[in-house]
C-alpha positions in Angstrom: -89.8 100.3 -96.6 -86.5 102.3 -96.5 -86.7 102.4 -92.7 -87.1 98.6 -92.6 -84.3 98.0 -95.0 -82.0 100.4 -93.1 -82.8 98.7 -89.9 -82.0 95.3 -91.3 -78.7 96.5 -92.7 -77.8 98.2 -89.4 -78.4 94.9 -87.7 -75.7 93.4 -89.8 -73.2 95.3 -87.8 -74.5 94.1 -84.5 -74.3 90.7 -82.9 -78.1 90.3 -83.0 -78.1 90.5 -86.8 -74.9 88.7 -87.6 -76.6 86.0 -89.8 -79.1 88.2 -91.7 -77.2 88.2 -95.0 -76.9 84.4 -94.9 -80.5 84.3 -95.9 -79.3 85.3 -99.3 -78.6 81.6 -99.7 -82.3 81.0 -100.2 -82.4 83.3 -103.1 -79.7 81.1 -104.7 -81.8 78.1 -104.0 -79.7 77.0 -101.0 -81.3 75.6 -97.8 -80.4 77.6 -94.7 -81.7 78.1 -91.2 -81.7 81.9 -91.4 -84.5 84.4 -91.8 -87.6 83.8 -93.9 -87.3 84.3 -97.7 -90.1 86.8 -97.5 -87.7 89.2 -95.8 -85.7 89.5 -99.1 -88.7 89.6 -101.4 -88.9 93.4 -101.0 -85.4 94.1 -102.4 -82.8 92.6 -104.7 -79.1 92.0 -104.5 -78.1 95.4 -105.8 -80.3 97.1 -103.2 -78.6 95.1 -100.5 -75.2 96.4 -101.6 -76.4 99.9 -101.9 -77.9 100.0 -98.4 -74.8 98.4 -97.0 -72.7 101.1 -98.6 -74.9 103.8 -97.1 -74.4 102.4 -93.6 -70.7 102.0 -94.0 -70.5 105.6 -95.3 -72.4 107.0 -92.3 -70.0 105.2 -90.0 -66.9 106.5 -91.8 -65.4 103.1 -92.0 -63.4 103.6 -95.2 -60.8 106.2 -96.1 -58.9 105.2 -99.2 -59.8 103.5 -102.5 -59.0 99.8 -102.9 -56.9 98.7 -105.9 -56.2 95.1 -105.0 -57.7 92.3 -103.0 -56.0 89.2 -101.8 -58.1 86.2 -100.7 -57.4 83.1 -98.7 -58.9 80.0 -100.2 -60.2 77.4 -97.6 -62.8 78.9 -95.3 -62.9 82.2 -97.3 -63.7 81.5 -101.0 -64.5 77.8 -100.7 -65.8 75.5 -98.0 -63.4 72.6 -98.6 -63.5 71.1 -95.1 -65.7 68.1 -96.1 -63.2 66.9 -98.7 -60.2 67.7 -96.5 -61.8 65.6 -93.7 -62.5 62.7 -96.0 -58.9 62.7 -97.3 -57.5 62.9 -93.7 -59.6 59.9 -92.6 -58.8 57.9 -95.7 -55.1 58.5 -94.9 -55.6 57.5 -91.2 -57.6 54.4 -92.2 -54.8 53.4 -94.6 -52.4 53.7 -91.7 -54.6 51.6 -89.5 -55.5 54.6 -87.3 -58.9 55.7 -86.0 -60.7 58.5 -87.9 -61.1 62.0 -86.6 -64.3 64.2 -86.8 -64.8 67.3 -88.9 -64.5 69.7 -86.0 -61.1 68.3 -85.1 -59.9 68.7 -88.6 -61.3 72.2 -88.7 -58.9 73.1 -85.9 -55.9 71.5 -87.8 -56.2 73.3 -91.2 -54.4 76.4 -92.2 -50.7 75.5 -92.2 -50.5 73.3 -95.3 -51.1 69.6 -96.0 -47.9 68.2 -94.3 -48.7 69.9 -91.0 -52.3 68.8 -91.3 -51.3 65.2 -91.6 -48.8 65.5 -88.8 -51.5 66.9 -86.5 -54.0 64.2 -87.5 -51.5 61.4 -86.7 -50.6 63.2 -83.5 -54.1 62.6 -82.3 -53.0 59.0 -81.7 -49.3 59.1 -81.3 -46.2 61.1 -82.0 -45.3 60.3 -85.7 -41.8 59.9 -87.1 -40.7 61.9 -90.1 -40.9 58.8 -92.2 -44.5 58.2 -91.1 -45.5 61.7 -91.9 -43.9 61.5 -95.3 -45.7 58.3 -96.1 -49.0 59.7 -94.9 -48.4 62.8 -96.9 -48.0 60.8 -100.1 -51.2 58.8 -99.3 -53.1 62.0 -98.7 -52.1 63.9 -101.8 -52.8 61.0 -104.1 -56.3 60.6 -102.7 -57.0 64.3 -102.4 -55.8 65.0 -106.0 -58.7 62.8 -107.2 -61.3 64.0 -104.7 -60.5 67.6 -103.9 -63.8 69.0 -105.1 -66.2 66.1 -104.5 -68.0 67.9 -101.7 -66.4 71.3 -101.7 -68.4 74.3 -102.7 -68.1 78.0 -103.3 -69.6 80.0 -100.4 -72.9 81.8 -101.3 -72.2 85.3 -102.4 -68.5 84.8 -103.4 -69.2 84.6 -107.1 -71.3 87.8 -107.0 -68.5 89.5 -105.1 -65.8 88.4 -107.6 -68.0 89.4 -110.5 -68.6 92.8 -109.0 -64.8 93.2 -108.5 -63.8 91.8 -111.9 -62.1 95.1 -112.9 -60.0 95.1 -109.7 -56.6 93.3 -109.3 -57.4 90.1 -107.5 -55.1 87.4 -106.1 -55.4 84.2 -104.0 -52.8 83.4 -101.3 -53.3 80.1 -99.7 -51.1 77.9 -97.4 -52.4 74.9 -99.4 -50.0 73.8 -102.1 -50.2 75.8 -105.3 -51.1 72.7 -107.3 -54.3 72.0 -105.3 -55.1 75.7 -104.9 -55.1 76.2 -108.7 -57.0 72.9 -109.3 -59.8 73.7 -106.8 -60.2 77.2 -108.2 -60.3 75.9 -111.7 -62.8 73.0 -111.0 -65.1 75.3 -109.1 -65.0 78.0 -111.9 -63.2 80.7 -109.9 -59.8 80.7 -111.5 -60.6 83.2 -114.3 -61.3 85.9 -111.7 -57.7 86.0 -110.4 -54.6 87.5 -112.0 -52.3 85.8 -109.5 -52.7 82.5 -107.6 -50.1 81.5 -105.0 -49.9 78.5 -102.7 -47.9 77.7 -99.6 -45.1 76.3 -101.7 -45.0 79.0 -104.3 -42.5 81.1 -102.4 -39.9 80.5 -99.7 -42.4 81.7 -97.0 -46.1 81.1 -96.1 -48.6 82.9 -94.0 -48.3 84.4 -91.3 -45.1 85.6 -92.9 -46.0 88.7 -95.0 -43.7 87.6 -97.9 -46.6 86.3 -100.1 -48.6 89.5 -99.7 -45.6 91.7 -100.4 -44.9 89.7 -103.5 -48.4 90.2 -104.7 -48.4 93.9 -104.0 -45.1 94.3 -105.8 -46.5 92.4 -108.8 -49.6 94.5 -108.8 -47.7 97.8 -108.1 -50.1 98.6 -105.3 -49.3 100.2 -102.0 -50.3 98.2 -98.9 -52.9 100.7 -97.7 -54.7 100.3 -101.0 -55.0 96.5 -100.6 -57.1 94.2 -98.6 -56.2 90.7 -97.2 -59.4 88.7 -96.8 -59.2 85.5 -94.8 -60.7 83.4 -92.0 -57.6 82.7 -89.9 -55.2 84.4 -87.6 -52.5 83.7 -90.2 -54.3 85.9 -92.7 -54.8 88.7 -90.2 -51.2 88.6 -89.0 -49.8 88.4 -92.5 -51.9 91.3 -93.6 -51.0 93.4 -90.6 -47.3 92.7 -91.1 -47.6 93.7 -94.8 -49.5 96.9 -93.9 -52.7 96.0 -95.7 -56.3 96.4 -94.5 -57.3 93.1 -92.9 -60.7 91.5 -93.4 -61.8 88.6 -91.2 -64.2 86.2 -92.8 -66.2 85.1 -89.7 -68.2 82.6 -91.7 -65.1 80.5 -92.1 -63.3 78.0 -89.9 -62.0 80.1 -87.0 -63.9 81.6 -84.0 -64.6 85.3 -84.1 -62.7 85.7 -80.8 -59.5 84.7 -82.5 -59.9 87.3 -85.2 -60.5 90.4 -83.2 -57.3 92.1 -84.4 -58.7 92.4 -88.0 -59.6 95.8 -89.2 -63.0 94.7 -90.7 -65.2 91.7 -89.8 -67.7 90.3 -92.2 -70.4 87.7 -91.6 -71.0 87.1 -95.3 -69.0 87.7 -98.5 -71.5 90.2 -99.8 -70.6 92.6 -97.0 -67.2 93.1 -98.5 -68.7 95.1 -101.4 -70.1 97.8 -99.1 -66.6 98.6 -97.8 -65.0 98.6 -101.2 -67.8 100.6 -102.8 -67.5 103.3 -100.1 -63.8 103.6 -100.7 -64.5 104.1 -104.4 -67.2 106.7 -103.8 -64.9 108.6 -101.4 -62.3 109.0 -104.2 -64.5 109.9 -107.2 
């Protein structure tokens, strides 16, 4: 059985096994097109993490202990794309413009609501500043009432945050702080974080490293002892500029090809624990 488990875990780090951990969804009662549930019947969640840690240890992927983790929100902790798409299309419909599909919206997110709205209208014509402002107000009014109608926490995220509850954790999103806090609160994630920042919390937003540096200063942690976890190039660029370890969430909204510069690539949130556990073991 150990050989089988090790082989399965090793496959997580190859292209052929990239979706293996997604079958954990079935354990949580989620439907998924991954591997059979029987594959996981031989071992539980803690064994997954243990085996992942062994593989990471053998490969020498971690060197220093981690004291702080900074997470992006959309596409990293929460899949909010359905609600964002609905709000965008409500705004466009109100303006008398045709709707856009989810995949189009997926490519637009990441730079805050105002830029999202500008990009959505630009699918039809070049908007004026006044039109963007009007559309922005329509969007935030609707989104405020419907921001978690369809959004959900990615499978494995709660387990990861629970396992890291003694670490210093922060959220850094380019979404406005108001909505960032509201979504985290409504989905039950807010209590895990000591610091929550949005795109309007400071004078800069990602990919500028200012937000990360502010968090590190607040936590009194050196950059090399922190991880920036996100699904976009903005997250990777900001983390690199701040000197942190960068973790690309490949299960999010951006193609893996765009995130090659990240130090670590994960196909499922649970994989993050293996890297962090190995750092802790190395410094005990």
